[in-house]
C-alpha positions in Angstrom: 66.8 -14.0 -22.0 66.4 -10.4 -23.1 66.0 -7.4 -20.1 62.6 -5.2 -20.9 61.4 -2.4 -19.2 59.0 -2.7 -16.3 56.2 0.1 -15.6 55.6 1.7 -12.3 58.5 2.7 -11.2 60.2 0.5 -13.6 59.1 1.9 -17.3 62.5 3.7 -18.3 63.0 5.1 -14.8 63.0 2.3 -12.7 64.5 -0.6 -15.2 67.2 -2.7 -14.8 68.5 -5.9 -16.2 68.3 -9.3 -13.8 71.0 -12.3 -13.9 68.7 -14.4 -15.9 66.7 -11.9 -18.4 63.5 -11.0 -16.8 62.1 -7.8 -16.2 64.5 -5.5 -14.6 63.6 -3.7 -11.1 65.0 -0.6 -9.3 65.6 -0.8 -5.9 67.0 1.7 -3.7 67.6 5.7 -4.6 64.1 5.8 -6.6 61.4 3.8 -4.5 58.6 4.6 -3.3 58.3 6.7 -0.3 55.3 6.6 1.7 53.0 10.3 1.6 49.9 11.2 3.3 47.2 9.2 1.6 44.5 10.5 -0.6 42.5 7.3 -0.1 39.8 6.2 1.4 42.3 4.0 3.2 40.4 3.2 7.2 40.8 -0.7 5.9 40.7 -3.5 8.7 42.8 -5.3 6.1 46.8 -5.0 6.4 48.0 -3.7 3.2 50.1 -6.2 1.2 52.2 -4.9 -2.1 53.1 -6.7 -5.0 56.6 -6.3 -5.5 57.9 -8.5 -8.0 56.1 -10.1 -11.5 57.7 -12.7 -13.9 55.7 -14.3 -16.3 56.3 -16.5 -19.9 52.8 -15.6 -21.7 51.8 -17.3 -25.3 53.8 -15.3 -28.5 57.0 -15.6 -26.8 55.9 -12.9 -24.4 58.3 -12.7 -21.4 58.5 -8.9 -20.9 56.3 -6.3 -19.3 57.1 -3.9 -22.5 56.0 -7.0 -24.9 53.1 -8.0 -22.7 51.5 -4.2 -22.7 52.2 -4.0 -26.3 50.1 -7.1 -26.7 47.2 -5.3 -24.9 47.1 -1.6 -26.0 47.9 -2.5 -29.6 45.2 -4.9 -29.8 47.4 -8.1 -30.7 46.2 -11.3 -30.5 48.6 -14.2 -30.0 46.3 -17.0 -31.5 48.0 -19.6 -33.5 47.6 -23.1 -34.8 48.4 -26.0 -32.3 52.3 -26.9 -32.8 53.2 -29.8 -34.0 55.4 -30.6 -31.3 52.4 -30.9 -28.9 50.4 -33.1 -30.8 49.0 -33.8 -34.5 45.6 -31.5 -34.5 44.4 -32.5 -37.8 44.7 -36.3 -36.2 42.4 -35.3 -33.3 40.1 -32.8 -34.8 36.7 -33.1 -35.9 34.0 -30.5 -37.0 31.6 -32.5 -36.3 31.6 -33.0 -33.0 33.1 -36.9 -32.9 33.5 -38.4 -29.5 37.2 -38.6 -28.6 38.3 -35.3 -30.9 39.1 -31.5 -30.4 36.6 -29.0 -31.9 39.2 -26.5 -32.7 42.8 -26.8 -34.5 44.2 -23.5 -32.5 44.9 -22.3 -28.9 47.9 -20.3 -27.1 51.5 -21.2 -27.0 54.4 -20.7 -25.5 57.8 -20.7 -27.8 59.3 -23.5 -28.1 62.3 -21.9 -26.1 60.0 -20.8 -23.3 59.3 -24.9 -22.8 62.6 -26.5 -24.1 65.7 -24.2 -22.9 66.2 -23.9 -18.9 69.8 -22.7 -17.3 70.1 -26.0 -14.8 73.3 -24.1 -12.9 70.8 -22.1 -10.9 69.6 -25.6 -9.6 70.7 -29.1 -7.8 68.9 -31.2 -9.9 70.7 -34.4 -11.8 70.7 -34.8 -15.6 68.4 -38.1 -15.2 66.0 -35.9 -13.5 65.9 -32.7 -15.3 64.9 -34.6 -18.5 61.9 -36.6 -16.9 61.1 -33.4 -15.2 57.7 -31.9 -16.1 58.9 -28.5 -17.9 55.7 -26.8 -15.9 58.3 -27.6 -12.9 60.9 -26.1 -14.7 58.7 -22.8 -15.9 58.2 -21.8 -12.5 61.2 -22.4 -11.1 62.9 -19.7 -13.7 59.8 -17.0 -13.2 59.8 -17.7 -9.3 63.6 -16.6 -9.4 62.9 -13.4 -11.8 59.8 -12.4 -9.5 62.5 -12.2 -6.7 64.8 -10.3 -8.8 62.0 -8.2 -10.1 61.9 -7.5 -6.5 65.4 -6.7 -6.0 65.1 -9.7 -3.4 68.5 -11.3 -2.3 68.4 -12.8 1.0 65.8 -14.9 0.6 66.8 -18.5 1.3 65.8 -19.9 4.8 62.9 -17.8 5.3 59.5 -18.0 6.2 58.3 -17.5 2.6 55.1 -19.5 1.2 55.0 -20.6 -2.2 51.5 -20.9 -3.8 51.0 -22.5 -7.4 47.9 -22.7 -9.3 47.0 -25.4 -11.5 44.4 -27.1 -13.6 45.5 -30.1 -16.0 48.4 -32.4 -15.5 49.5 -33.0 -19.7 52.9 -34.9 -18.5 52.0 -37.1 -16.0 48.8 -37.8 -18.5 51.6 -38.7 -21.1 53.8 -40.6 -19.2 50.9 -42.3 -17.8 50.9 -44.2 -20.8 53.7 -46.0 -20.7 54.3 -48.0 -17.2 57.9 -49.0 -18.2 59.2 -45.6 -18.1 58.2 -44.4 -14.6 61.2 -44.8 -12.4 62.6 -42.8 -9.2 61.7 -39.6 -10.4 57.9 -40.3 -11.9 56.2 -38.7 -8.6 58.2 -35.8 -7.5 59.1 -34.7 -11.3 55.0 -34.8 -13.1 52.9 -34.4 -9.9 51.1 -31.4 -9.4 51.4 -31.4 -5.6 55.6 -31.1 -6.1 55.3 -27.5 -8.0 55.3 -25.6 -4.8 57.5 -27.8 -3.3 60.6 -28.0 -5.9 60.1 -24.2 -5.8 60.1 -24.3 -1.9 63.3 -26.8 -1.9 65.5 -25.1 -4.8 64.9 -21.5 -3.0 65.2 -23.1 0.7 61.8 -21.2 1.7 60.3 -22.2 4.7 56.7 -21.3 4.6 53.8 -22.7 3.2 54.1 -24.9 0.1 50.7 -25.5 -1.3 48.9 -26.5 -4.3 45.6 -25.5 -5.3 43.3 -26.8 -8.1 40.3 -25.0 -8.1 39.8 -25.3 -12.1 40.1 -21.9 -13.2 40.1 -19.9 -10.3 43.7 -21.9 -8.8 45.6 -18.5 -9.2 43.4 -16.3 -7.7 42.5 -18.5 -4.8 46.5 -19.0 -4.2 46.7 -15.2 -4.1 44.1 -15.2 -1.1 45.6 -17.8 0.7 48.9 -16.1 0.6 47.4 -13.0 1.7 45.7 -14.3 4.2 48.9 -16.5 5.5 50.9 -12.8 5.6 48.1 -10.9 7.6 48.1 -14.1 10.0 51.6 -13.7 10.4 52.3 -17.3 9.6 55.0 -15.7 6.6 55.9 -12.5 5.4 55.9 -12.7 2.2 54.9 -15.3 -0.7 55.6 -16.4 -4.0 52.0 -16.7 -6.0 52.2 -18.4 -9.1 50.4 -20.6 -11.7 51.5 -23.1 -14.7 49.2 -24.5 -17.7 51.1 -26.5 -20.4 49.1 -28.1 -23.2 51.5 -31.0 -24.0 48.7 -33.6 -24.8 45.3 -33.7 -26.5 43.6 -35.3 -23.6 42.3 -32.3 -21.7 41.2 -30.5 -25.0 39.3 -33.2 -26.1 37.2 -33.6 -22.7 37.2 -29.4 -23.0 35.5 -29.8 -26.3 33.2 -32.6 -25.6 32.5 -30.1 -22.7 31.4 -27.6 -25.5 33.3 -24.8 -23.5 35.6 -24.4 -26.1 35.4 -22.0 -29.5 35.8 -23.8 -32.6 37.6 -21.1 -34.3 40.4 -20.8 -31.1 39.1 -17.4 -30.5 37.8 -15.9 -27.2 35.0 -13.2 -28.1 34.4 -12.1 -24.4 31.0 -9.8 -24.3 30.5 -10.4 -27.6 27.6 -11.6 -29.8 29.4 -13.6 -31.9 31.1 -15.2 -28.3 31.4 -19.0 -28.5 33.7 -20.5 -25.8 37.2 -20.0 -24.6 41.0 -21.2 -26.4 43.3 -22.7 -24.3 46.4 -21.3 -23.7 49.4 -21.9 -22.2 51.2 -19.7 -19.4 53.8 -19.7 -16.6 53.9 -16.6 -14.3 54.7 -15.7 -10.8 53.9 -12.9 -8.1 56.0 -11.8 -4.8 54.1 -10.4 -2.3 55.3 -8.9 0.9 53.6 -6.9 4.1 53.9 -3.3 2.5 55.5 -2.0 5.6 58.6 -4.3 5.2 58.8 -3.9 1.4 58.9 -0.1 2.1 61.4 -1.0 4.8 63.6 -3.0 2.2 63.3 -1.2 -0.7 61.3 -2.8 -2.7 59.6 -1.6 -5.6 56.2 -1.2 -5.1 53.7 -2.6 -8.0 50.8 -2.3 -6.3 48.3 -2.9 -3.2 46.2 -5.5 -2.7 43.9 -4.1 -0.5 41.9 -6.9 -0.1 41.0 -10.5 -1.4 38.2 -13.4 -0.9 37.1 -16.7 -2.1 33.7 -18.1 -1.8 31.9 -20.8 -3.9 28.5 -21.0 -5.7 27.1 -23.8 -3.8 23.6 -25.1 -5.7 23.1 -23.5 -8.3 21.2 -25.6 -11.7 24.2 -27.3 -12.4 27.7 -27.8 -10.8 28.9 -25.8 -13.7 26.2 -23.3 -13.5 28.0 -20.1 -11.9 25.6 -17.8 -9.4 25.6 -14.1 -9.8 24.5 -14.0 -5.9 27.4 -15.5 -5.1 29.9 -13.3 -6.9 28.0 -10.7 -6.0 28.1 -11.3 -2.1 31.9 -11.9 -2.7 32.3 -8.7 -4.7 30.8 -7.1 -1.8 32.6 -8.7 1.3 35.6 -8.2 -0.3 35.2 -4.4 -0.4 34.2 -4.3 3.4 37.2 -6.1 4.5 39.3 -3.7 2.4 37.1 -0.9 4.2 36.3 0.7 0.9 33.1 2.3 1.4 32.2 3.9 -2.2 33.0 1.1 -4.3 31.8 3.0 -7.4 35.1 4.7 -7.1 36.5 1.5 -9.1 37.4 2.4 -12.4 37.4 -0.8 -14.0 36.8 -4.8 -13.7 39.2 -7.5 -15.1 36.7 -10.2 -15.9 37.6 -13.5 -15.9 35.2 -13.3 -19.3 35.9 -16.5 -20.9 33.2 -15.8 -23.4 31.0 -18.9 -22.4 27.3 -17.9 -22.8 26.1 -21.0 -23.9 25.4 -24.6 -23.2 27.3 -28.0 -24.3 25.5 -28.4 -27.8 27.2 -31.7 -28.2 25.1 -33.9 -25.3 21.8 -34.4 -24.8 19.3 -31.8 -23.1 19.1 -33.7 -20.0 22.7 -34.4 -19.3 23.4 -30.8 -20.4 26.2 -28.9 -18.2 25.4 -24.7 -18.5 28.1 -22.5 -18.9 26.7 -19.1 -19.0 29.9 -17.8 -17.8 30.0 -13.6 -19.0 26.0 -13.0 -18.6 26.4 -14.2 -15.1 29.6 -12.8 -14.2 28.5 -9.0 -15.8 25.5 -9.5 -13.9 27.1 -9.5 -10.4 29.4 -6.8 -11.8 26.3 -4.6 -12.4 24.7 -5.3 -9.2 27.8 -3.7 -7.1 29.3 -1.1 -9.5 25.8 -0.4 -11.9 25.0 2.8 -9.9 28.0 4.6 -11.5 28.9 2.2 -14.0 32.5 0.4 -14.6 34.4 -0.2 -17.2 34.9 -4.5 -18.2 37.9 -6.1 -20.1 39.6 -9.5 -20.0 42.9 -10.6 -21.0 41.4 -13.7 -22.4 40.8 -12.4 -26.4 44.6 -11.4 -26.6 46.2 -14.3 -25.0 43.4 -17.1 -24.8 42.7 -19.1 -21.3 45.5 -20.0 -19.1 43.0 -21.6 -16.9 44.9 -22.9 -13.7 47.1 -19.7 -13.8 45.1 -17.0 -15.6 44.5 -15.5 -12.4 47.6 -14.3 -12.0 47.9 -13.0 -15.4 45.0 -10.8 -14.8 46.9 -9.7 -12.1 49.8 -8.5 -13.6 47.7 -6.7 -16.7 45.6 -5.2 -14.1 48.9 -4.1 -12.2 50.3 -2.4 -15.7 46.8 -0.8 -16.6 47.7 1.2 -13.0 50.7 2.2 -13.6 50.3 3.2 -17.2 47.1 4.9 -15.8 45.7 3.3 -18.9 42.5 1.1 -19.0 43.4 -1.2 -21.8 41.1 -2.2 -24.8 38.9 -5.0 -25.1 39.4 -6.6 -28.9 36.8 -8.7 -30.6 34.3 -6.6 -29.0 32.7 -5.4 -32.3 28.7 -6.1 -31.2 27.3 -6.3 -27.6 26.0 -9.5 -26.4 22.2 -9.2 -26.6 21.5 -13.1 -26.7 19.2 -14.7 -24.7 20.2 -18.0 -24.0 17.7 -20.7 -23.0 18.7 -24.2 -21.6 16.8 -27.1 -20.0 18.9 -29.0 -17.2 18.3 -31.6 -14.6 19.6 -31.7 -11.2 18.4 -33.0 -8.0 16.6 -29.8 -6.5 15.7 -28.4 -9.9 13.8 -30.4 -11.9 13.1 -28.6 -15.3 14.5 -25.2 -15.3 14.3 -22.2 -18.2 17.5 -20.3 -17.8 17.5 -17.1 -19.6 20.5 -14.7 -19.5 21.9 -11.9 -21.4 25.1 -9.3 -20.8 22.5 -6.0 -20.1 25.1 -3.0 -21.1 22.6 -0.4 -20.5 21.3 -1.8 -17.4 24.3 -1.6 -15.4 26.3 0.9 -17.2 28.7 -1.6 -18.4 31.4 -0.3 -20.9 33.6 -2.3 -22.9 37.0 0.0 -24.1 37.6 -0.9 -27.8 40.7 1.4 -27.5 43.1 2.3 -24.6 41.7 4.8 -22.5 43.6 7.4 -20.5 42.8 6.6 -16.9 39.4 8.1 -15.6 40.2 11.4 -13.4 36.9 10.9 -11.4 37.6 7.2 -10.1 40.1 6.0 -8.0 43.4 3.7 -9.4 41.6 0.8 -8.6 40.7 -2.6 -10.3 38.8 -5.9 -9.6 39.6 -8.6 -10.5 37.6 -11.8 -11.0 38.4 -15.5 -11.3 36.0 -18.1 -11.3 36.3 -22.3 -11.3 34.4 -24.1 -13.4 33.0 -26.3 -10.1 31.8 -23.1 -8.7 35.2 -22.0 -6.4 35.2 -18.0 -7.0 37.9 -15.4 -5.9 38.2 -11.7 -5.9 40.8 -9.1 -5.5 40.9 -5.5 -5.4 44.2 -3.6 -5.8 44.9 0.1 -5.9 48.2 1.8 -7.5 50.7 2.4 -5.2 50.9 6.2 -6.3 47.2 6.4 -5.1 47.7 4.5 -2.0 49.9 7.3 -1.0 53.5 6.5 -2.1 55.2 8.5 -3.8 56.4 7.6 -7.5 60.0 7.6 -8.3 61.6 10.5 -10.3 61.9 10.0 -14.0 65.0 8.5 -14.9 67.0 11.2 -17.0 70.1 10.7 -19.1 73.2 10.7 -17.6 76.6 9.1 -19.0 78.9 9.6 -15.9 81.2 7.4 -15.2 79.0 4.0 -13.5 80.4 0.6 -12.3 78.1 -2.3 -14.0 78.3 -5.4 -12.2 77.4 -8.9 -13.8 77.6 -12.4 -12.3 75.6 -15.8 -13.1 76.3 -19.4 -12.0 78.0 -20.3 -15.2 80.2 -19.1 -17.8 77.8 -19.3 -20.8 75.0 -17.9 -18.8 76.9 -14.9 -18.0 77.7 -14.3 -21.4 74.2 -14.6 -22.7 73.0 -12.3 -19.7 75.8 -9.7 -20.6 74.8 -9.8 -24.1 71.1 -9.5 -23.0 72.4 -6.6 -20.5 74.0 -4.4 -23.6 71.2 -4.8 -25.9 68.8 -3.6 -23.0 70.8 -0.6 -22.7 70.9 0.1 -26.3 67.2 0.6 -26.1 66.8 2.4 -22.9 70.0 4.1 -22.6 68.3 6.5 -19.9 68.6 3.3 -17.6 72.0 3.0 -17.0 72.3 4.3 -13.2 69.4 2.2 -12.7 71.0 -0.9 -14.0 74.2 -0.2 -12.2 72.9 0.3 -8.6 70.2 -2.7 -9.0 73.1 -5.0 -10.3 75.4 -3.7 -7.7 72.8 -3.7 -4.7 70.0 -6.3 -5.0 71.2 -9.2 -6.7 72.5 -12.1 -5.3 76.5 -12.3 -5.5 76.8 -15.4 -8.3 80.3 -17.3 -8.9 81.1 -16.3 -12.3 81.3 -12.6 -12.3 82.5 -9.8 -14.7 82.2 -5.8 -14.9 82.2 -2.7 -16.5 82.7 0.9 -16.2 80.9 3.3 -18.6 82.6 6.1 -19.9 80.4 8.6 -21.1 78.5 6.1 -22.7 75.8 2.8 -22.8 78.3 1.0 -24.4 79.9 -1.3 -22.2 82.9 -3.7 -22.4 83.0 -6.8 -20.2 86.0 -9.2 -20.2 84.9 -12.7 -19.5 83.6 -13.5 -16.4 85.8 -15.5 -13.9 84.8 -17.4 -11.2 85.6 -15.4 -8.1 87.7 -17.2 -5.0 86.1 -19.4 -2.5 87.6 -17.0 0.3 86.5 -13.4 0.8 89.8 -11.4 -0.6 91.8 -9.8 2.0 91.7 -6.1 1.1 94.5 -3.7 1.9 93.8 0.6 2.1 96.6 2.2 1.1 96.5 6.1 1.9 98.3 8.5 0.4 100.2 11.6 1.9 101.0 14.9 0.2 102.0 15.0 -3.6 99.0 12.7 -5.2 96.8 15.8 -4.9 95.2 17.4 -7.8 92.8 20.3 -8.7 88.9 19.6 -8.0 89.8 16.1 -6.6 87.2 15.0 -5.1 84.8 17.3 -6.4 83.1 14.4 -8.9 82.4 12.2 -5.4 80.5 15.3 -3.8 78.5 16.0 -6.8 77.6 12.4 -6.9 77.2 10.9 -3.4 75.1 12.3 -0.4 77.2 10.6 1.9 80.3 12.2 0.9 78.6 15.6 1.2 77.3 14.7 5.0 81.1 13.4 5.6 82.9 16.6 4.3 80.3 18.7 5.9 80.7 17.4 9.3 84.3 17.7 9.1 84.2 21.4 7.9 81.8 22.0 11.3 84.3 20.1 13.5 87.0 22.7 12.1 85.0 25.8 12.4 84.6 24.5 16.1 88.4 25.0 16.7 89.8 27.8 18.7 91.7 28.7 15.7 89.2 28.0 12.7 90.2 28.1 9.3 89.1 30.7 7.1 88.0 28.4 4.2 86.0 25.3 3.9 86.7 21.9 2.5 83.8 21.8 0.2 84.8 24.9 -1.5 88.2 24.1 -1.7 87.8 20.7 -3.5 85.7 22.5 -6.4 87.7 25.3 -7.0 89.1 25.5 -10.5 92.7 24.6 -11.3 93.6 28.2 -11.6 92.4 28.8 -7.9 93.0 25.9 -6.3 95.0 25.8 -3.4 95.5 21.9 -3.0 99.3 22.4 -3.5 100.0 24.2 -0.3 100.7 22.1 2.7 98.0 24.0 4.9 95.0 23.6 2.3 96.4 19.6 0.9 97.1 17.8 4.5 93.6 18.4 5.4 91.8 18.2 1.5 93.9 14.7 1.0 92.7 13.9 4.5 89.2 14.6 4.0 88.4 12.5 1.2 90.0 9.5 1.8 87.6 9.6 5.0 85.1 10.5 2.5 86.0 7.3 0.4 86.1 4.9 3.3 83.1 6.0 4.4 81.7 5.4 1.3 83.0 1.9 1.0 82.1 1.2 4.2 78.3 1.8 2.9 78.6 -0.4 -0.1 80.3 -3.3 2.6 83.9 -3.0 1.7 86.1 -3.1 4.4 89.9 -3.6 4.4 91.7 -6.1 6.6 94.9 -3.6 6.8 95.6 -0.5 6.1 99.2 1.1 5.3 99.7 5.0 5.5 101.9 6.6 3.9 103.4 9.9 5.3 100.6 12.1 6.7 98.2 9.4 4.9 99.0 7.3 8.2 96.0 9.9 9.5 93.6 8.7 7.4 94.7 4.9 7.5 94.3 5.6 11.4 90.7 6.4 10.7 89.8 3.6 8.5 91.8 1.2 11.2 88.9 2.6 14.2 91.7 3.9 15.8 90.6 7.6 16.0 87.4 9.4 14.7 87.0 11.3 12.0 86.9 14.5 13.6 90.2 13.1 15.5 91.5 12.9 12.0 90.6 16.0 10.6 91.7 18.4 13.4 95.6 16.6 13.4 95.4 16.8 9.3 94.7 20.4 10.0 97.4 21.4 12.8 99.6 19.2 10.8 99.3 21.6 7.9 99.0 24.7 9.7 102.5 24.2 11.9 104.3 23.1 8.8 103.3 26.6 7.0 104.4 28.5 9.9 107.4 26.7 11.1 108.8 24.8 7.9 111.8 25.8 6.5 111.8 25.9 3.0 113.2 22.1 0.7 111.8 19.8 -1.4 111.2 16.4 -2.3 111.3 14.0 -5.5 110.1 10.3 -6.2 112.4 8.0 -7.7 112.1 4.5 -9.4 115.4 3.4 -7.8 115.3 1.2 -4.7 117.2 2.0 -1.6 120.5 1.0 -3.3 120.2 2.2 -6.6 119.5 5.7 -5.7 122.0 5.9 -2.6 125.4 6.4 -5.1 123.6 9.8 -6.1 123.2 11.3 -2.8 124.9 14.5 -2.2 125.0 16.2 1.7 121.8 18.0 2.2 119.6 15.4 1.0 118.2 11.9 2.3 116.2 8.6 1.7 112.8 9.9 3.1 110.9 7.2 2.6 111.4 3.3 0.4 108.0 3.2 -0.8 109.0 -0.2 -2.6 112.3 -2.3 -4.0 111.7 0.1 -7.0 110.7 3.5 -5.8 112.0 5.7 -3.2 111.3 9.2 -2.2 114.0 11.4 -1.5 114.3 14.8 0.3 116.4 17.8 1.5 117.4 21.5 0.1 115.6 22.2 -3.0 118.4 23.5 -5.4 120.4 20.2 -4.1 116.9 17.7 -4.8 117.1 19.4 -8.3 120.8 18.5 -9.0 120.1 15.0 -7.4 117.4 14.5 -10.1 119.3 15.7 -13.0 121.9 13.8 -12.1 119.5 10.7 -12.4 118.1 11.3 -15.1 121.3 12.1 -17.4 122.7 8.7 -16.6 119.0 6.7 -16.9 116.3 9.1 -19.0 114.0 6.4 -19.0 113.9 6.0 -15.0 110.8 8.3 -12.9 112.6 11.2 -11.3 110.6 13.9 -10.7 110.0 16.7 -8.0 107.0 16.1 -5.7 104.3 19.1 -5.4 105.3 20.0 -1.4 107.0 22.9 0.0 109.5 21.4 2.2 111.6 18.4 3.2 109.5 16.1 5.4 110.6 13.2 6.6 114.4 15.0 6.9 115.7 16.5 9.3 114.3 19.6 8.5 111.0 18.5 10.2 112.0 17.4 13.7 112.0 20.9 15.1 108.2 20.8 13.9 107.5 17.8 16.2 107.3 19.7 19.7 104.7 22.6 18.1 102.2 20.1 16.5 102.2 18.1 19.6 101.3 21.5 21.5 98.5 22.2 19.5 97.2 18.9 19.3 
């Protein structure tokens, strides 16, 4: 499962990898921020954000890069019906024979998208999984990936809705033929009602869990219902998905007999050669959320749903005959609800665009079911947007018609178009459809009626882009999306770009090859291994995304049991150890704080440069010191950034407050990452920072104590020295001389000695002469701390404090 770049905020600048391979997303430092809106937004509707997207589409498309490439580079994912679906030669007939299919082509998912499934995420038994409709598995994966695309981690147990659009039930059709193979998993494993229920169950979602089956408008009506539930306050967010798998020839036979399928399996939307659509597979999902809550939670704002609506055609010449009046009324009402006064500001309409503009040629005229989709749809669009004209496109020439799932595919395409500020081309458009279709039909209400339709491009100023176009500068970054069901159920959605809605875009990612901690987790060692390989491949392709990858994987991903990590060291080549299982209990963390002797020039300088929290902490401590009766003539921030030849970090007056300040800043930084100690240990003056970490004193009290300790040491101390020795107490004791004492027992094999400088040097030399491999070195301090020479400093320090 290969991560890929996503747009809007994600393509290259917000891109990060996910735990199971769908489009990465960035959440946090680079997220959208609210600015003054430049749009016409006196809306009665509650703005709803699209924050996550995931999909499996024909041609192995599972990343937004691959999908966008398909659109802008005019690719067609059509293929012959795979042999593992059905024997198309056995069912095909070019003479419209009953019980046959009229085409050998369609749009199919890769075999791996259906057969491969990471079972470690789910609670089903092997027997249940083996009998489970692949649509269930498909939607379980893309639902999780939509959460991850949004950077969502705390979804379990929440009132989150799940709405799924479907059309056919091929898996059930296949298994209905074998009554001996029903078993206990038959009902829950193949019924379309269970698709959203399964997602809600596995992810513990407590909102509505609903299947919508209105044929080709199912998924977009799902989106409308989810938006309505969010606006009513019933839920705050929702997974909205659709699934369509072609496992059996039965539905294709039925659609062939209806006369709606193109014989060459190619949808030629708006073209004079249009002769029907081609069936397609898909599994896709959106994660939507109230805009204010998405901004609060740091979700990436992919687009804004301004409004949505649904209606029905009512009584038309035939139940399958669409109504331009109903379509027009729906579009106008949806815009009115959005509070958008000038509908002509819309740049383009993502049409249903099935390429159906005729009637069934295989039935007697009196029984004919009429399909005039493109002419009727474009008439409605022209009546609404025709004053200034509008661009019209459809995804179906590229990806086929995934029927119950197609509305979400259209939404995803529209989001990518907005983020790229590009109207993608409509392929297979060579000659505008000038044909007039005239068919007769018999209904209860209409006796014999002549119906004449064509796509009237000139009258309505409709333009079909044949090449990718830069977004028109005189139009809003807004897309209208249509979806129409064969039975008359219609849906319309209006979406705006995040930027045009008044949300400032994130900054572009820039190359920064500093150190980054990159964490990865999965439910199984094999999943972790495969995911890490995908992550490494992704970073090789998008090296500028490293920091965003590190942030998102660290902050906006679930913590799964098997974990690994890598630290980048000036390169995107990461070396991950094999994932190991995390302990069941929370590790008990101990913070150990240093006194003097461990400091070095420019310590903390990189922290200051990289983390705003560290900058804030150092600035606050500098302000505290400046407010003292005897303030320093220097600042912590300035001293920490001095080069080695200018640094005064080894002088007691500086080392003690500087070490304390850096450690306080590190404690606060770790706290911001939810890392807290169970216990603290302070070595020498490190007890000051340890006291702060344990909440015994404030940061202001800590820095004042450290500053005065250093100041008193400078003013009152007698010269002396200290040394670190790699022996325990007994090992060191036999080398001690008068004037040198044990200052600290650090461990069974580490002791610090203190005393007169020349005598400490003598002890070091004696140890090294007899044990050249044992550590024995003088510390970078000016006096003999933790010895009798310090006793007289105590009274003075207490007085100044």
